[in-house]
N, C-alpha and C positions, 0 to 999 in steps of 0.2 A: 504493499499500499505505499508505503513511501516512497518508492522509486517512482510508483504511478504518480503521486502528488509532484514530486520535483519536477518530471518530465511534463507534464500536464500545464505547468507555468511557463514553459519555453515560448517565446513568440517566433514567427515564421522569418527566415526560413528554418524548415523542419529537417535535422538532421537523422541519418539512420546509424550513425555510431554514438558511442557513448563513451564518457570520462569514467563513470562509475563500473568497477570491475570487481566480480566477487562478492564477499559477504561485507557491504559497507556498515559502519558504526551507525545507530541511531545519534542523530544529531547534525548530521550532516548537510549542508546547505548549498544549492546550486544558483548560480546566478549568471546570466548572459546578456543582460539590458545594459550592459554600460554605454553610455555615448563615447564614441571613438572620433577624435579628430584627427585628420590625414590630410598632408600636403606634399607637394612636388618640391623638392629642395636641389639645387645644384650641388654635386658631390665636390669633393677636393680632390686636387691632382696628387696622385701617388707617385711613390718612387718606381722608376723603370728599370733599374739596375739589378741586373743577373737575375731576373725573375725565372719561376719555374718553365716557364714557355714564352715563347716570342710570337707575335702575332703580325700577320701579314694580310692584307686583304683592303676592301672598302664597300660600305653599305651606306645607301642613301634610301631614306622614307619618310614618309609624312610625319609619323608619331615623334621620331627622334632626331629627323635631320640627317647628316652626314657624318660618318666617320671614317677616316683613312689610318691604317695602322701599319706600322714599318717598324724595322729595327735595324742597329748597328751591332756589328760582332768584331774580335779580331780571333785570331789563328795562332795554332802553337806547332812548330816543328816536332816531328816523331823522333828525331836523332840530330844531334851537332855536326858541323862540318860537311853537310851535305853536297855530295857530288855526283851528278848524274850521267857523267861519262865524258868522253872526249870530245872537245869543241870541233865544229860549229854544232850546236845543239837545235834542232828545229821542232817545234810546236806542230801537233797534228790536229790536238781539239784540247778544249778545257772546259770543265763544268764547276758550277755549284751545285751539290746534292743537299736536299734538305728532307728531313724526316718529318712528316706531318703526324702529330698525334690525335689531333681533332679538326672538326671544320663547324662551322655554323652558317646556315643560309642553302639557298638552292643553287648558285653558281650557274644561274642562265645567261650570265653576260662573264666574257673574259677578265683575266687579270693582267694588265699592262704592267709589268714588273721592270723595274730599272734598277742596275747596279752601280754604285759610285765607289771609287776608291776614297778613304778617309785621308785628310790632309789634317787632322786632329787626333791626338790620342784619348782613349776611353779608359786608359789603365789607371793604375791607383786606387786609393781608398775613398776618394769622393763619390757622395751619392748623386745620383741625376734622377731629375723627374721625368714624367713621361711626356712633358711638353719642351724639354730641353733638345737644341738641334746641335749637331756638330759640324764642322766645316769639311767640304769635298772637294776633291779634284775632278774637273772637267776636261774632255767630255766623259761620258759615263764607260763602264768596262764591260757593259754588257746591259742587252734588253730584250724581253723576251714575252710573248702574248701567251699567256697560260690559260687553254680551257680545261679547268679542273674537274675531272670526275670525280664524284663523291664517293669517299671511303678510300681514295688511293693514299697509300701511307709513304710512299718515297717519290720525289721529285728529283731529277737529274736536268739541270736547266743549262744550257749551255751560255757561256760568256764568250767576248771575242777574243780571236786567237792573238792579237796585239797583246792584250793583258797576259795570256798564258806566256806569250813569247818573252814578255819582259820578266816572268818569274823564273823562267828556266834558264835565262841568261845569267841570272846570280848563281849558277851551279859553281863551286868551287870558291867561290868568294866571300868575303867577311859577311855580306847581308843573309847567308845561310849557316854562318858557324855557329850561331846559338840562337836563343829565343828573344834575348835582349835586341841583339841586332837587327834580327829579323823582324820584330815588331816595330824596331825605329824606321825600318824601311816600309814595310806594309803595315800600316796602322792600323787598319782594317778595312771594312765593306760596309757599306749603306745599302740595304735592301729594300726599296720603297716601291709604291705604286703611283701610276701617273695620276696626279691630283686633277687632270681634267676629266678622266674616266669615270662612268657610273658604274657601279657594280651593288651585287648582292650576295655579298659571301666574304667570309672570313676565315683564315686558316690558322691555326694554333702549332707553332713548329718545337719540337724538342731538339734543342742546338746540342746539347750534350750527351745524348743518348748514345752516340758512337757512330750514327750514321751520318750526321752532317758534317761536311767536309769540302774542302777545294780538291779537285781532280785534275791533272793533266796528262794527257797522253803525248808522249814526244819520241824523236830519234834522236839519239847521239851518234857520232860518225863510227859507223861500222856495226851498229847495233840496228835489229828490230825494234819495233814500237814498244816502249816500256810505259809504265802507270807510275805516277809519283802524286802522294796524297799529303794535304796540310790538314788536319781535323781542328775541329773546335771541341774544348774539353772544359772540365768544371773549372780550370784555371784562367780561361778565355773570360775576359769584359765583355758583358752583352747588355744593350740598353734597348729597351722598347720607346718607341716615339708614335705618340697618336696626335692626329691634327683633328680637330672638331669643328664643324660649321653647323649648329643647332639653332640659329637665329630664325625665328618664325615658325618653328616647330611645334606640334601641339603639346610636347612636354615643355619647350622653352616659356610658352606663352602661360603653362600651368605653372611654371616654377616663379614666375613674376606676378602671380595673382593669389598667393595664397590667402586664404580665407579663414576667420576667426571660428567660424563653425565647421571648417574642414571642407573639401571637396569631395565631389561625388566619384570622381575617376583619380587616380594618381598614377606616377611613372617611376619605373626603375630601369636603368641602363647602365650595364657594365662599361670598363674602360673609362672610369672617372667621369661620367657623364651624369646621372641623375640616382637620387636616392628618396624615398618616402620618411616622412615623418611622422610618429604616430604619438597621440596622448590619449590615455584613458580619464576623461573627466572625472574628477572627484572620487578618485580610487584611494588618494590619501587621506579622506574622510571616513572610511570605513572604518569600523570599530575595531579593535585588536582581535584579531582572531588567527587561528591555525590554517595554512594554506596547505590543502591535499594535493591540489593540482590546478594549474592554471595554463591555457593553452590558448594561443591567438590562432584564428584561421582566416588564412587570407587568400581571395578568389581572384583568378584571372579573369578578366573581360575582354570583348573586342579581339580574340584571337586572331593571330595573322598566320596565312596559311604558307608563307615564306620562312618566316622566322620562328624557330619552334619554342616552347616556354623554358624558362631555367630550370636546370636539374636541381638547383638548391637555393635556398634564401638563408641571408644571415641576419641577424638583427644585435644591435647593441644599444644601451642607454646614454642618454645625451646628461653629460656631468653639469656642475655646476657653472664651469667655465665654459661650457657649449662645446667640449670637445668629447668625442667619443670614449666609452668606458665599456671593458668587456664585462658582461653580466654574468652571474655565477653559472647560470644555465648552460651558457656558451663556453665554458674554460674549456670543457670536453665536449667535442661535437657529436661523439656518440649516442648522446640522450638528447640533444639539442632540438633534434626534430629540423624541420625545414626543407624535406624532400618533398619532391612533387609527388601527388598522391591523387586519387579520387575518392568522392563521396556523393551521396545522393540528397539533392536540395530539392523539397517539394516534388517529388517522384521523378527527377532529371538527374545523371550521372553529370558531374562535373569535376573540373581539376580544382585540388586545394593544397596547399600547403599550412601544415600544423607544427607551429613553434611553441617548444617549450618555455614558459616563463614563470615556473613558479615559485623560484628562490627569487627572480625579480620583484614579483607582486609581493612576497612575503616582505622583503625588504621595504617596499614602498608603505605598506600598511604598518609595519614596525617602525616606521621612521628613520629608518636605518640610512636612505638618501632620499634626495627630493623628487618629486613627481615631476621632472624635464620632459619626459617623454623618451621616445625611442626612435632610433633610424633603421631603416629596412633596406638591404640590400641584395643584388644578386651575388651569387658566392662561387669565386672568388673575385671581388670586383674590379681588380686592377689588371686580371688578364682574361675575361671573359667578355666577349661583345653580345651575351645573351640580353634581353630586354623583355619588359612585359609590363601591358597597362592593368592596373588593379580597382577592383571596387572599393572605394573610400566607405569611411564608416557610415555614410548616409545614402550608400548606393541602394536604388530601390529593389533590386533582385538579388542581389550577390554582395551584400555588405560585409566589411571584417568584422570580425566577431572575436570577444575574448570571454571564453568560459573558465568560470572560476567554481572550485569545489571548496568549501572550508568547513572545520569545524569549530564551533564556538568555545572559546578557553574560558572556563568556570573560573 
């Protein structure tokens, strides 16, 4: 009877799943009618150096505007005092091989990829944000139109033979004597996308997995064709670089029109673009109680057929200084939730993200920290181009919802 009473008090939308499991104690209270204030906010610019993955591609669409992703990297010799044979040495062909770990979008349009040689070092201990640009040498050392086949894991892209000839010409001299000399001579390569092209896809590259490298096919005097490789490894500096033009996009307009009562729709977009702020109105006025379970339900709306929904969401609390603070529920992601799932709302199967906020809500009720609100992101926001439109707290059919189960403290 208690369970029947608890769930008969719930308002639409009606869910088919439950927070209550097993034999729940008498005195359990259920509440899901919080006023939730949501708005879109521009994200901060993150570090781009030595990230787990490097992004390459471009996306343009109405909700989030345009984003171009590129990267800088240097290389390391496999051995010292490299000697490729008797001069003269002639290049047959050269390639930049790249390992693709993931992709996003449909790739109905080709990627116009351009390769430049760096004229500035990216070594050292300095950190670099994703809007940092490095100087390059002109002209380019390669250009290639890639028609990417979804799921392809290895790209072998030709570079100009003039660049390859320049590299093999260093055989036996000081520029190939050791890595310090080599990286002073070849400070790195900038891999970018022609910013006048229109695209609908983004590639995630694993540069340090062992398959990303420069490959040269050459002939020394009296030899048959041989192969020379210069790899990228975990000791190589790598910097992600993003160029965004969001002006006039739906998300940009929303981020500049935040409402005190919250927006009906909000937007989250990776690569340091947009996040959603969330505040549970009057949560800090609840009487002291033990929180058994607190779960935030986030529903995507206006699904896009080109760009799939994010795999996972992440949430942090806003500190008194306005900066993000990791909440206890997300110190370990194993029990944090946030994975894409499905549920039934009013008889319809819909996508949902369920985020565990039990310790966070307990901290607000116990006055451990202020009710400044939360920030919701795609995860990980600095290396994913995933994006999504979300139902705000006052959306008519799929509003964001906090479900709370407590036990009164006597």
